[in-house]
Structures are given as C-alpha cells and as structure tokens.
N, C-alpha and C positions, 0 to 999 in steps of 0.2 A: 877652773871650770873651762871645758873645751868650748870653743866658739863654734856655732853652727856654720856649716859651709854654705856658701851662696848657692842658690838654686842651680845655677849653671854648673858649679863644681859637683853637686850631688848627681846630676844627670850624667856628668862626665865620668864620675866614679862608678856608676852602675853600668855604663855602657862600655867602659874600657875593658873589663874582663871578657865580655862577650866578643868584642872585636879580637881580643888576644887569642881566644879559643877557636872561634868559628870564622871570624872575619865576614866579608861580603858573601862568601860561599855558604857560610853557616846560615845567614839569613835566608838564602835561597832554599836551602834544605829544610829549614823550618817551615817555610811556606809550602813546600812539597809535602811535608809531613802533615801539615794542617789540611792540605787539599786531599790527601789520602784518607784521613779520618772523615773529612766532609763527604768524600765520595762514598765511603762505606756507609755513612749515615744516610746518604741519598739513596743508595741501593735498598736499604731497609725501608726508607720512606716510600719507595716505589710500590712496595707491597700494599701500602694503604691508599695513597692518592692515585698512583699510576694505573692500577688495575681497572678502576671504574671509569677512568678517562681513556683507556686504550682504544675502545671501539670508536669513540668520538674523534680522538686526535690522530690515530694511526690508520683508521679504516679497517676493513675486514682483512683477515689474515690470508695471504696469497698461497693457500695450500696447493701442493702440486696436483695436477690432474693426470688422468691416463694419457691424454694427448701428449704430455711431456715425456712419456716413457717409450722405450723401444718395445716392439712386439716380439715376443719369443714363441717359438713353436717347440713343444715338448713331445717326447715319446710317451708310451703308455705307462712308463714308470717315472715320469717327470724328468728324464734326461734331456738336456738341450739338444735339439736337432739343428735348429737354425735361428739366428736372431736378425732383426732388421733395425736399421738406424731410425732415429726420430725424424720428424718432418724437417728439422734443421741439420740433419746429418750427424747427430751425436749418438754414441753408444751409451745408453742409460737403461740397463736391464733391471727388471723388477727383482727385488730382494727383500727378505725379512731377516731379522736377527737370528732366527732359528736356522737359517741356511748357512751360518757362518761358523767357522772353527772357534770354539770357546776360547782358545789361547789368544786368538787375535783380539777378541772382545776385551779380555782381561788386560792385554798389553795396551790397547787403545785407551781404556779408562785410566790405567796407571800413568800413561804418558800425557794425555790431553786433559783429563778432568777426574782426578782421583776421588772427589767427593760428589761425583755425578749422581749417585743413588740417594744422596742425602739432601742436596740443596734444591731450590725451587726455580731453577733456570739460571740464576745468577749466584755466584759463590762469593760472599762478602770476605771470607778469609783469603781467597785468592786475590781479591782486589787489594786488601791490606798488604799481602805478601809482595805483589808486584810494585806497589807504591814504595814500600820499605826498601826493596832491592834497588829501585831507581834512586831513592834517597841516599842509600849508603854506597852504592857503586857508581852513581852518576850516569847510568845508562840502563836501558831496558834489558833485564836478565830473563824474565819470563812474563808472559802475558797473563791476563785474568779472564780470558775468554773461555767459557764453558762449552761443552759439546752442544748444549741447547742454544747458546748464543751463536755458535757456528752454523747451526741449522737455520737460525733466524737470518743470518747473513746470506746463506745460500738460497733461502726462499725469497729474500728481498735484497738483491745485490745493490750496493751503493758504492760510488767511487770516492766520496768524500770521507775523510778520517777525522772529522771534527768531534768535539765533545758531545754535541747534540746528536750526531749520528750514532755515537756509542751508546748514549742514553736510549735512543730509539731501539737499538739492538737489544739492550737489556730489557726494555719493556716488552718487546716481541718475545724474548726468551721466557719471561714470566708468563706471558699469554700462552705460549706453546706448552710450557710445563703444566699449566692449568688444564689445557684441552687434551693433552695426550699422555699416555702412560710412558714410563721410562723405556720400555721395550719398543714402543712405537716411535719414540724420539730417536732411539738408536737406529731403527729401521730407516727413518728419514735421512739420517747422516750417511748410512751405508749406501743409500740410493743416490744421494746428491753430491757427495764429496768429489772434488775435482782431482783427476790423476794425469793431467797433461794432454794436450791436443784435444781430440774429440772424445776422450774417455772420461766418463763420469760414473761414479759409484764403484763400490768394492767388487761387485760381481764382474762388471766389464773389465776392470783392471786386472783381476786375477786371471781371467781368460786371455786378455791381451798380452800379459807379461809372463804368465806361467802355463797357459794352455789348459787350465783346469778350473773347476768350480771352487769357491772358497770354503767348502765344507771341511776339507782336509788340507791344511797348510803346514809347511815346516816352520820352525821358529824363525829362521831367516826370512822366509817369504812373508810371514805375518808382520815382522818388524818393518820390512820394506814397505808393505802396504799401509802401515800406520804412519810412516814418516812422509810418504810422498805428498799427501794433500796439503801439508803446511806450506809448501812452495812448489807446486806441481810442475811449473815450467822450468825452473832452475834446477830441479832434481830429476828431470826426465832421464831415465837410464839409457835411452837410445841416443841421447845427446850429451848428457853430463853424468856419466857413470860414476865418476869419483865423488861428486857431490851426493849422489844417491847412496853411495856406500857409506859416506860419513854420516849422513842422516840416519841410516839404518843402525849404525853403531851406537848412536846416541839413544835410540829407542831401546836397543838391547841392554845398554848399561842401566837405563832407568828401570827396565823390567827386572834386572838382577838386583838392583837396590831395593825394589819393592818386594823381593822374595818370590817372584813368579818363576824365575829360571835360575839355574846354577851358573857359576863362573865357567864351568866346562861347557855348558850348553851355549853360553855366549860365544866362546871361542869357536865352537863347532859351527854356529850360525854365521859368524863373521867369515868363515871360510867358504860359505856358499857363494857361487858366482852371482853377480848382479846381471839380470837379463838386459842385454844390449839391443835386442830386436823385439818388435811387436810380433805376436803370432796371429795368424788368421783365425777368425771366429769360426766355429763349427758350421759346416754346410751339408750336414747329412740330410738325405731325402729332400734335396733342394727343390725339386719340381713339386713334390707333394706339399712341401711347406709353402711354396709360393701360391699354389692353388688354394690351400686352406686360408692363407692371408687374404687373397682376393675375395673369397666367398664370405669369410667372417666379417671383413670390413664393409662389405655390402649390407650384411644383415645386422651387425652390431659394431659400428665404427669405434666405439670406446673400448672394445675388448683388446687386451694387450697380452693375454696368455692363452695360447691355443694348444690344445692337446690332441694328439693323433694316436691311432691304435698301433702305430709302427713300433717295432722293437729296435732300439738304437743299436744294440750290439750286433744283431743279425744284419741290419741295414749296413753298418760299417763293414762287416765281413764280406757282404755281397758286392758292395761298391769296390772294395779292394780286389776281389776276385775278378770282376768285370774288367778293371784296369789291367790286371796282370794278363788276362786272356787276350785282350785286344792289343796289348803291346807287341805281340808277335804277329799281328795281322796288319793289313794295309792301313795307312794313317787316317783315312777318311771314314773308316767303319765306326759305327756306334753300336750300342747294345742296350737292351732293357730287360729287367728281371722283376717279376711280381711274385709275392708269396701271400697266399690266402689261407686263413684258418677256416677249414671246411665247416666246422660246427657252427661258427658265428658269422662267417662272411667277412670277418675283420681282416684288413690289410696289414700284414706283418712286416712287409718290406716293399719298397717302391723305388727301384733304380730306373730312372728315366733316361739316363745316359751314364757312361763311366766317369765322366768329368764334366761337371756343369760349366766350367769356365774354358773348356777346350774349343778353340775356334776351328781347328782342323776337323774335329769330329762333330761340329755343330752341337756342342754339349748342352746348350740352353734349350734345345728342342726336346720335349718329353716324348720319346718314342714309344712309351707304354700307351699313349693315347693317340698315336698317329694311325690313320687308316692305311692299311697295307694289304697286299694279296697274301692269303694264308697258305697257298699251295695245297698240299694234301692234308693239312691240319684239321680240316672239317670232315674228313672221311669217317671218323668214328661215329659221327652223328647220323650219317646216312645209314650205317649199319644198325644203330640204335633204333631208328625209326622203322627200318625193315624188320627187325626182330619184334618190335612192338606190334606191327601190322600183321604178323604171321607170314610175311613174305619169305623169311629165311630164319635159320637157326645157326649158331656158330659152326655146327657140323654139316650144314647144307653145302652141297657141291655147286660151285659156280664156275662157269667156263671163262678162262682167261685166254681169249683168242681174238684175232682181228675182227672188228665190227665197225659198221657205219650206221650213224643215226642221222638220216638226211644228208646234209653236207658236212656233218661233224664226224670226224674219224679220230678218236682218241688213241694214244699210244702210251705204253708204259715208260717209266723214266729211263730204263736201260734199253728200250726199244726191242726187248725180247718178250716172249709169251711163255706161260707156265702150263698151259693146258687146263685140265680139270683140277681145281683146288677147293678146299673147304673155305667157307667164309672166314673162319678163324685164321687160316693161313694167308688168305688174300689180304686181310687187314694188317696182319703182322708184317707182311712183305710190302705193304702199301702199294698193291697193284692197282693200276688205274682202271683197267677194263672191267673188273668185277664191281668196282665202286660206281662206275657210270651205268653199268647194267642194273644195279639195284636202284640208283636214282631214277632211271627211266621208268621204273615201276612205281616208285613213290610219287614222282612228279616234282620237277625242280621248283615250280611255284609253291607247292605245298611245303617243300623242304625249307625254302627261304622264309615262308610265313611262320613255320613252327619255330625257327631260330629267332625270328623277331618277336614272336609271342613269348619266348623265354627271356626277353630283355636284351638281346644282342642287337646292336646298331648296324645291321647289314646295309651296305651301300653298293648298289649295282652301277655299272657304267651308265653314263648319261643316256636317258631314253631307251635303255635296254630292258628287256623282259628276262626273267630268270630262265637260263638254259642249262643244258647238261654240263656245260663248262664250269658251273659253280662247284661241281664235285672236285675239281682240280685247282681251285683257287680263283675262279673268274668272278670275284667280288671283292669288296673291301671290308675289313674288320679291324678293330683295335686289339692290342694284346690284352687289355683289361677285359674286354668282352669274351675273348677266347678263353682266358683263364677262368672266368666265371662259368662258362659252359662246361669246361672240364671239371670244375668243382661240383657242378650239378651231377655229373656222372658219379663222383665220389659220394655224393649225398643221396644216392638212390633216385636221381631224376629231378630233384628240386634245385634250381639254379638260384644261388643267393644273390641278394643285392649287396654291393660292396659297402662295408661299414668302415668309415675312415676316422671317426672321432668317438672316443669313449662316451658312453651314455647316449649316443645317437639312436633315435627310435628306429629299430630295424623294420625295414619294409618286408612285406610278405614275399616269400620266394616265388619264382615263376616255375611252373611245371614244364619240364622238358620232355620227359618220358616216364614210363612206369619203372618200378624198382628192378624188375627182372631184366629187361633189356639193358638198363644202365649197368647192372652187374655183369651181364654177358660181355659187354664192351670192356669194362674194367678188367675182367679176367683175361680177355684176349690180349689187351695191351700189356698186361703184366708179363705175358709170355713173349713179347717182342724181343728180338735179339738186341742186347744192350751194347753201348760203345765200349771201347777197351778199358776206359777208366772207371767202369761201373763197379760198385761194391757187390758183395755176395747177396745182399738184400735186393729184391727185385721190386721196382716201382712200376706202375702202369704208366706208359708214356707213348707219345706219338710225335713224329717230326713232320716238317713241311718245308718245301722249297718252292718259291714262286717262279713263274715263267721268266726266263732271262737271267736267273741267278741274282735276283735283287733282294730277296728276303730269305733268311734261314730261321726256322721256328723249331721249338721243342717245348712240349708241355707234359708234365708228369704229375702224378698224384698217388697218395696212399689214403688210408682212412682219415687221417688228420689234416693233411696239408696238400695244397696244390701249388706248384711252381711253374711259371711260364717264362720262356726266354725267347727273345728276338734278337737277331744280329743282321745288320745291313747298313746301307748308306742312307742317311737322312734325305739326301737329294734324289733318292730313288734310282741312283745309278747302278748299272750292272757290275757284278763282281765275279769274274770267271772262277769257278770252283767253289762258290759259296753255296753249300749244301747243308740242309738242316741236320742230317745225321752226323756230318763231319765237323760242323762249326758250332751249332747250337746245342746238340745233345750232350757233348762232354761238359759244357758249361752248366747244363741242367743237372747232371749227375753230381758235379762238384758242389753245386748249390745245395742239393739234398743232403750231401755228406756233411755240410756245415750246419745242419739243423741240430746235430749232436744227439741224435736218438736213433733207435732202430725203426726200420720201416714197419708199418702196421697194415696188414692186408685187410681188404674189405670183405666182411663175411657174406656168404651167399644168402639171398632171401629164401624163405622156406618153400616157395612154390616154383623155384627154378627147375627147368627140365634138363636133367643131366643125361647125356648120351655118350657112350664110349666110342661110338662109331656112327657113320652116316646111316648104316643099315638099321640102327636102333631107333631112328627117327620115324615118325609117321610118314607114309609115302609122299604126301604133298610137300614135305619139307626136305626130302632127300636130294632133290636136284632143282635148281632155280630154272624156271621156265623163262626162256630168253625172248625179248621183244625186239632185239636189234636186227638190222638187215645185214645179211652177209655181204662182204665186199665182193667186188667182181672176181670172176674166176682167175686164179693165179695170184691173188693178193694174200694168200694164206701164209702159214709159217714156212712152207717149203718153197715159196717164190724166190727166185734168184734175183737179188738186187745188187747194186754196186757196193763194193766193200767200203765200210765206214767204221770209224772208231766210236763205240758206244760209251766207253768209260776209260779214262777220265773224261769229263766234259770238255768240249772245245774251249781252249784258252786257259785251262787250269795250270797252275804252277805246282809241280811235283817235286818234293824234296827227296833226292836220291842219296843223301848223306855224303856228298863229295867235298864238304868243307873241312877245314881244320886238318889238312894233311891226310885225310882218309884215302887209301890207295885203291880200295875195291868198293864199287858202288852197290847199293841195294838194287836188285833186279826190278825192272819196271814191268808191272803186270797191266795188260791191256785187255779190253773186251771188244771184240769186233763182230760186226753183223754183215750179212750179205756176202757177195763174192761167189764165184763158181766153185 
C-alpha cells in the first residue's frame, strides 16, 4: 500500500507542474485573464446597476451646444461660402452623417468599431479580445473603445487613465446609446473628432487638408481621415507626413481585410499623396457673409447655419473676374459687383472687393455699400421722370448747347456740343446739357425726393439743398441702391427690396415710375453703343464717371437680371483716366457673359407711344421748351477759346503698344477744342 504524502509534499506536487509550464509569468497572465472576464462581467452588469445610477453618480450629460460650433454661411444650394471659428478659435463645422461619403463611414466602422450597429455603447467582445491579446502578447494590441465611448470621451474629456475613468466612460457610452440613435452618435463623432491643431470634426478636416467637402472622398482621402483622430498631433500631415502615411496604410489594409476594397484599390490609394499643407477655408462673398453673421447673431445668437440667396458658382466666377481685371490696373484700385434677380429681388452675387485680404486694395471695405458719387449714372431716372410727366418723349428734340442756370454752367464730358438731338440720342451719348435741361423742368428737389421714395439712400453734401448738379453726380449713393433703381426699370417701375436670405419675407416694392416711361428708358439704354468686348446680344446699360476721375460705374440689365459694377479707390483718391465706359463697362459685359444664358429683352407695355420720328409726335412733345438762360454773347459754340485737349483726359496713361520689341506704335488720337 502506498503511503499518503505529507500535506507539504502534496502541495508541492500540485504546484510543481504549474511552475514548470507557466512560472511567475503564468500566474500574472492568469490574473489578467481573470480580470478580463471580470471586466466583461462588469460591463454586462453596468446595464443593470449603472444605468439607473448614471444621473445620480455622473450628473447630466454634457451634450454639445451650438455655442461650441463654428458658424457657417451657405449659398442658396447649401454650398459653403464662408466659415467662422468658434469663440475659442477652433474650426468645428456643423455636419451630419448624411453629409459624408458612405465609403468613409464604412471604413470608419470597420477600423474603429465593427460591431457599432449591434452593441449598446460598450462592446463586451472587444473587451475580451483586448484582454486576451494583452494576455497572450504581453502588450496592448488593440483597444476596446467603441465609437460611442470615444464620443463620451470627447464630450467629457479627462486626463486620467485610471480604471474608474474607463468605467465612467463606459457608463457615459451606455447613456449616449440610450439617448441617441446610431446615426446621431455617428454625427457626434464626425463633429467632435480631433484632427490636429485647431481642426475638429471631419468636415473641417476635409476642407483643411483636401479643400473640399467630405461628400465625395477618394479611398485614400477617406482612409487618411479615418486614421488621423487616433493620434492627431503625432500624425499631423503638415508635421509628420510619414506617420500619417503609415496610419493611412493600416486603415486601408483593414478595409481590404473587411472586404470593403480590393487589393488593387489599396495600392492605388497608397499612391495618393499625403497633404503636407493646410488649405485656406472658403471665403466666398466674404462681405455679405460677415454682414449676415453680425445681423443673425444680434437676432438669434445661437444660430450657427446661415443661408444666403447668393449663387456660389456665380460668386466665385465674378470674384475671379474682378481680380483678373484689376491685376492690369493700378494696385490701389478696388471693384464691386452686384447681381440681382429682377423677379424676386434676390441677391445672386455680392463682390464687395476683389480680394478681402488685400491691404493694398483695402479689400476688407465693402465698396458695394460705400457712399460714392455716381457721375452720370442717375441720368436715366431724370429721363424716366420727364417721360412720366409728359415733359418729353424719346423722340423729343432737346438742344445740346451752352447754357447757364444762375451761377451754374454745365459742360459735356468732352467739352463739345451736339446741337439739336433727340432725347433718345442724348441719353445714349450721356450728354450733360440735355439732362440738366430736363432736370430744371422736373425740379432737383422733386427728383431727389422721388429717388428717396423709391428706397434709395441719397446723401447730399452737408447742409446742401438739391441743385441741378445732382444730374451729374452731385450726391452720394451706394452701388446697392443704384442697382436696385436699375432693377426697378427692368421691373416696369417697381424698385425691389433686396432679399439676402432664402425665406426672408419680401418687402413691398417701391414705385419709381410707371411702366411706360420705365420701358422707354430701358429701350433707349439697350441701344447705347457697347464697349468692344460686348457680345452680339444687347443689354440695356449706362455708365458713370464721377468728378475728378474717382469713380467708374456701369449698370446693365435685361428682363431677368441686373448687374452693377463700380471701380475706384476706397480712399476716394483720383485716378487719371478712370472712366466708366473704359474701365467699368467691359467688366459689366464680361459679368453678363458669365451668366451663361442669352439676353432677354424687356417687352413693351401695350400703351407705349411708338413714334418713328419727331414729326409723328404731338406738337407739345416735338421740341423741349428750354428754361435755361443763354450765356453771354460770344460764349456759344463758335466762340474762339484757347486750344486745349478734351480727350484723353488730363493725366491719362495711354498704351501705344511700344512694349515687347514693337517697332511701330499705334497712332495717338486726340480731341482738341478751341484755338483760332
């Protein structure tokens, strides 16, 4: 019979094999394995005990508020025009899961949380996997953090990495899963995920690194954006491009292993360059966006998405056009362009300056809203009021000859006189004397009052009363108001209120004039001689040049659209040779050509009076009765004066084509007045 071993020997016999197989390290792994199962059990238990204790132990969930998001300004089709940083200088743009390329979402879930759609915030299987990998490999191979747990960490950042902190994160994740749908949880991750520096959220990252919205991403771009939030500072492509490339490769391999992409697609995506520089965020319609931001934040401070009626594609086209045109002009010039939809009054484009960030051109100043002298640009409204009052008709003869009105003696731009001309011809040639003659019969006070009644913010010199000089630009007006007045001509005399935001309650239009005189003016302006770059289609347009060559204007319209252009120096400095017809009109016609459609003429109203000649008019309308005083004897057209150059204007720079080795210059044409 075998003798029983002593107790000490039995214990030794049991323990010896364990030491032989595992040793001290085996005991440690056993404890880890036990801890893993215990943690898994604890995760399950959280579903019972933790949920009802969450509100008491953890406090309310710190859901993100609108104050934590960037404000974005969108165009009429929800294209981003401009974004603004948060109050603490971060780019965190609003985003929803529906705004994202589906391939990115599939790659994100495959890489970060493949059972995301099935678990309830915490993945017990992932906890077991992570523990087993640590047990067998002796180090962390993969974590157990779900996308929901990452959202919990982003909502409630904590610096400690203790077990209690992890448990708190799990409880928060379960709470989030209970309170939000899977799509909403994805949206939270997409909005909050860190991407290095002051970039937060997928949308901001896609714009910063690829210059585009995340709706359409390449496979390489999607993989890069999946990889970066895991370690945003050590994988920043502008600082550590190689680390970013390696991280992207791991995401691509996981996507291939999950069956999302092929091996060929992996290799193609790996060949895509890593972005090594951040791109600037869009700043389209920068002035309009800033104005909208200021207005909306005064009315609704919590609003973070602002929509405008602007068309982003047209806006970008016109901003580029303005920059190209001004590049050939003096470095301190600025320009402004407005496009109005005549039917609705909606603003389709608002170029306040060619470059918002240009210091030389004072780009931050919105010249579309600056008060400037319009030069001759208000003449069409003198004619409209004269037609409405029965003072004249387009075929009425008006004398273009020297005249004096008290101490005021107007002159034409070229210092010449045409004699007897029709009102049509006088307006098409922008003659000053006929316009002043008509205004003298309307009355300058009444003229200004009617413009103001139509909604135009007319500003006169300090303590000045309206005088006849207002016919030639002796007042201040903005490009916005001038554009609205011209849109009123296109609309049959009704001046629209500008509509800047979709859904904005339209204000009642202001009555400028009746339909017939409005059409008379439109028909006359459609026959004005166009600049050399004009297309075959004719738009109705008028130019203006302020005194001293400080402002160049051009406004044109057809049935659908009105476009207004201004060019000048924001500091109101003189620019020799700055003339509306030469500088602003070509820009106007180029802008119209970029609308991408044919010009539509304005139909005549049924009660318009058509006259083939002046003789066909009623006798009172055949010749304008003049109220001006004749100048002193000898001051007429035949008066001999000192010889002077009338054109080009004094101080103009004229290109004679002498550059680049040209041997023969273009002849210089001059217009002279006076002399014996």
